[in-house]
C-alpha positions as CSV (number, residue, x, y, z in Angstrom):
1,M,81.7,187.0,57.0
2,V,80.6,191.2,58.7
3,N,82.0,192.6,55.7
4,E,80.1,190.5,53.6
5,I,76.9,191.0,55.2
6,E,77.5,195.0,54.7
7,K,78.3,194.2,51.0
8,A,74.8,192.6,50.5
9,G,73.6,195.8,52.1
10,I,72.6,194.7,55.4
11,P,74.3,196.3,58.6
12,T,75.2,193.7,60.7
13,A,77.6,194.2,64.4
14,L,79.7,191.3,65.4
15,I,80.2,190.2,68.5
16,T,83.6,188.3,69.4
17,N,86.5,188.1,71.8
18,M,88.8,188.5,69.0
19,T,88.1,192.1,68.5
20,A,91.5,193.0,67.5
21,V,90.9,190.4,64.6
22,A,87.3,191.9,63.6
23,K,88.9,195.2,63.3
24,S,91.7,194.2,61.2
25,I,89.4,193.2,58.7
26,G,87.4,195.9,58.4
27,S,83.8,194.8,60.6
28,P,82.8,198.2,60.9
29,R,80.6,197.4,64.4
30,V,82.0,195.1,66.5
31,I,81.2,194.4,70.5
32,P,83.3,192.3,72.3
33,G,82.6,189.2,73.2
34,I,83.2,187.1,76.1
35,A,84.7,183.8,74.6
36,I,85.3,181.8,71.9
37,N,82.9,179.3,72.0
38,N,80.2,181.1,73.7
39,P,80.6,185.0,72.8
40,C,77.3,186.2,74.6
41,S,77.8,184.8,78.0
42,D,79.9,183.3,80.8
43,I,79.0,179.9,81.4
44,D,80.3,179.9,84.7
45,L,77.3,181.8,85.7
46,P,73.6,180.2,86.4
47,M,71.2,180.2,83.4
48,E,69.5,182.6,84.5
49,E,72.6,185.4,84.3
50,Q,73.4,184.1,81.3
51,L,69.8,184.3,79.4
52,K,70.4,188.5,80.8
53,M,74.0,189.1,79.2
54,R,72.6,187.4,75.9
55,R,69.6,189.8,76.3
56,N,72.2,192.3,76.3
57,Y,74.7,191.8,74.1
58,V,71.5,191.4,71.4
59,D,70.1,195.1,72.7
60,R,73.5,196.5,71.8
61,A,73.7,194.7,68.3
62,I,71.0,195.4,67.4
63,D,71.2,199.0,69.2
64,M,73.9,199.6,67.2
65,V,72.2,198.1,63.1
66,E,69.1,200.2,63.3
67,T,69.6,203.6,62.1
68,E,70.6,200.9,59.2
69,K,67.4,200.4,57.8
70,R,67.8,196.6,55.5
71,F,67.0,193.7,56.3
72,I,66.1,190.3,54.3
73,M,63.1,188.7,56.1
74,I,62.5,185.1,54.5
75,A,59.7,183.8,56.6
76,D,57.6,185.3,58.7
77,G,60.0,186.0,62.2
78,V,62.7,184.6,60.2
79,I,65.7,187.1,59.2
80,I,68.7,185.8,56.9
81,A,72.2,187.2,56.3
82,H,75.6,186.1,54.3
83,A,78.7,186.1,54.7
84,G,81.4,184.7,51.7
85,V,85.3,184.1,51.3
86,D,86.1,187.7,51.0
87,D,85.1,188.3,55.2
88,G,87.9,185.1,55.5
89,V,84.8,182.3,55.3
90,Y,87.1,179.2,55.0
91,C,84.4,177.0,55.5
92,M,80.6,176.5,55.1
93,G,78.6,177.3,58.1
94,M,74.7,178.0,59.8
95,S,73.9,179.7,62.7
96,L,70.6,180.5,63.8
97,L,69.6,182.5,66.8
98,R,66.5,182.5,68.5
99,L,65.3,185.8,70.0
100,P,62.9,185.6,73.3
101,E,60.2,187.9,71.7
102,K,60.4,189.2,68.1
103,L,61.3,192.4,68.3
104,S,61.0,194.9,65.6
105,F,63.2,196.1,63.0
106,N,62.8,199.5,61.5
107,G,59.7,199.9,62.9
108,Y,58.0,197.4,60.4
109,M,59.3,194.1,60.5
110,D,59.2,191.7,63.9
111,A,61.3,189.1,64.0
112,D,62.9,186.5,65.8
113,I,64.9,184.2,64.7
114,I,67.8,185.1,63.4
115,V,70.0,183.0,60.6
116,V,73.1,183.4,59.2
117,L,74.8,182.0,56.6
118,A,78.6,181.9,55.5
119,T,80.6,180.2,52.4
120,P,83.7,179.8,51.1
121,D,81.9,180.3,47.5
122,K,79.5,181.3,45.3
123,T,77.8,177.7,45.2
124,G,78.8,175.5,48.1
125,H,76.2,177.0,50.5
126,L,73.2,176.6,47.9
127,P,72.4,172.9,49.0
128,A,72.6,174.1,53.0
129,L,70.0,177.6,51.7
130,Y,67.4,175.5,49.9
131,Q,67.3,172.8,53.1
132,L,66.7,176.0,55.2
133,F,64.5,176.8,53.0
134,D,62.7,173.3,52.6
135,L,62.0,173.7,56.5
136,L,61.3,177.8,57.1
137,E,58.7,176.4,54.3
138,D,56.1,175.3,57.1
139,E,55.0,177.2,59.3
140,G,54.8,174.4,61.9
141,N,58.6,173.9,61.4
142,I,58.6,177.8,62.6
143,N,56.3,177.4,65.8
144,A,58.3,174.4,66.8
145,M,61.9,176.3,66.9
146,R,60.2,178.9,68.8
147,R,58.6,176.8,71.2
148,A,61.5,174.4,71.9
149,G,62.5,174.1,75.3
150,D,66.6,173.5,74.2
151,V,68.7,173.6,71.6
152,H,68.6,170.5,71.5
153,E,64.8,170.2,70.2
154,I,65.7,172.8,67.7
155,A,68.6,170.9,66.2
156,R,66.4,167.5,66.2
157,L,64.2,169.5,64.1
158,I,66.7,170.8,62.0
159,R,68.3,167.3,61.1
160,K,65.2,165.9,59.8
161,Y,66.2,168.2,56.7
162,I,70.5,167.5,56.3
């Protein structure tokens, strides 16, 4: 997945606990994670500590890619990245990261929502991409994601479009 994003001109940093696999497929920037189900924090820690750990991982990832100066913004404050079968994608997947505040990318793009789309072929992801665009077309939906108190609120919003 990371390699496909890189081929598209978007520098990436992969956070994973499977660093040997990431390096074996040629991922250029790998940050060792905690666990498969939650690579950026330890779920046994109090929530405040988990949030600090996540922020640290995001900061490290941003530091690794900041000098590349290439990102795709699809809505105000929303960046998208894409991965394909060449990167080991075997099924359709989408991931969303909502940051607690907007971060400046290269001094001219501010984003607090990052979406990664994974697709095993050249067209299978298009329906999901169109649904994502429908969701993000409404600024109210983007603001609702930003105001959401937890992941369940964001999931309920997304389900309206699938």
